C-alpha positions as CSV (number, residue, x, y, z in Angstrom):
1,M,206.6,2.0,187.8
2,L,210.4,1.5,188.0
3,A,212.3,4.2,186.1
4,I,215.5,3.1,184.6
5,G,218.3,5.5,185.7
6,L,222.0,6.0,185.4
7,T,222.7,3.5,188.1
8,H,221.0,0.6,186.0
9,Y,223.2,1.3,183.0
10,L,226.4,1.4,185.1
11,V,225.5,-1.9,186.6
12,V,224.9,-3.5,183.4
13,S,228.2,-2.1,182.1
14,A,230.0,-3.5,185.1
15,L,228.7,-7.0,184.5
16,V,229.7,-6.7,180.9
17,F,233.2,-5.6,181.7
18,C,233.5,-8.4,184.3
19,I,232.3,-10.9,181.8
20,G,234.9,-9.6,179.3
21,I,237.7,-9.9,181.8
22,A,236.5,-13.3,182.7
23,V,236.5,-14.4,178.9
24,I,240.0,-13.0,178.4
25,T,241.5,-14.8,181.5
26,V,239.8,-18.0,181.0
27,K,240.0,-18.6,177.2
28,R,243.1,-20.0,175.6
29,N,241.8,-19.5,172.0
30,A,242.9,-16.1,170.4
31,I,239.3,-15.6,169.0
32,G,237.9,-15.9,172.3
33,I,240.2,-13.4,173.8
34,L,239.3,-11.0,170.9
35,I,235.6,-11.6,172.0
36,G,236.5,-10.7,175.5
37,A,238.3,-7.4,174.5
38,E,235.3,-6.5,172.4
39,L,233.1,-6.9,175.5
40,I,235.3,-4.7,177.5
41,L,235.1,-2.0,174.6
42,N,231.3,-2.4,174.5
43,A,231.3,-1.9,178.3
44,A,233.0,1.3,177.8
45,N,230.6,2.4,175.1
46,L,227.7,1.7,177.3
47,N,229.3,4.0,180.0
48,F,229.9,6.8,177.7
49,I,226.3,6.7,176.1
50,A,224.7,6.4,179.6
51,C,226.7,9.3,181.3
52,G,226.1,11.4,178.0
53,R,222.4,10.6,178.2
54,Y,222.0,12.1,181.7
55,R,224.2,15.1,181.0
56,V,222.1,18.2,179.7
57,G,223.0,18.8,176.1
58,G,225.6,16.2,176.1
59,L,226.9,14.6,172.9
60,D,230.2,14.0,174.4
61,G,229.3,10.3,175.1
62,Q,228.1,9.5,171.8
63,I,231.2,11.1,170.1
64,A,233.4,9.0,172.4
65,A,231.5,5.9,171.7
66,A,231.9,6.5,168.0
67,F,235.7,6.6,168.3
68,V,235.6,3.5,170.4
69,I,233.6,1.7,167.8
70,V,236.3,2.9,165.2
71,L,238.9,1.7,167.5
72,A,237.4,-1.7,168.0
73,A,236.9,-2.3,164.3
74,A,240.5,-1.4,163.7
75,E,241.6,-3.8,166.5
76,A,239.5,-6.6,165.3
77,A,240.8,-6.4,161.8
78,I,244.6,-6.1,162.8
79,A,244.0,-8.9,165.4
80,L,242.3,-11.2,162.9
81,A,245.1,-10.6,160.3
82,I,247.5,-11.6,163.1
83,F,245.6,-14.6,164.0
84,L,245.4,-15.8,160.4
85,N,249.0,-15.4,160.0
86,F,249.6,-17.3,163.2
87,Y,247.2,-20.1,162.1
88,N,248.9,-20.5,158.7
89,S,252.3,-21.0,160.4
90,H,251.2,-23.1,163.4
91,A,247.9,-24.6,162.4
92,T,246.4,-23.5,165.7
93,V,245.2,-20.2,167.3
94,D,246.2,-21.5,170.7
95,V,247.8,-18.4,172.5
96,D,249.9,-20.7,174.6
97,R,251.8,-21.6,171.3
98,G,252.9,-17.9,170.9
99,D,256.1,-18.4,172.6
100,A,257.2,-20.1,169.4
101,L,257.4,-16.7,167.9
102,K,260.5,-15.6,170.2
103,G,263.5,-14.9,168.1
């Protein structure tokens, strides 16, 4: 029987992180970039929880993950507000059109 250890969680977290980086670099859509950022934050959460799980008496990972979840929610709310405002003025959420915002 194969026991799932810390290494397995860290490998999955690294894969999710790499997928998030790939999404951010490939997507031109602002919503896609936001999803990539959320994947990166979820990879960090997985690391926090996994490392906290294998530490004796460690709730530090869960507390850090709760802070990251609050940060992700705030980031998503602010980013969506910016994207909606950008869409109202340019009728697109293509990030390449963002250079039109220069003063």
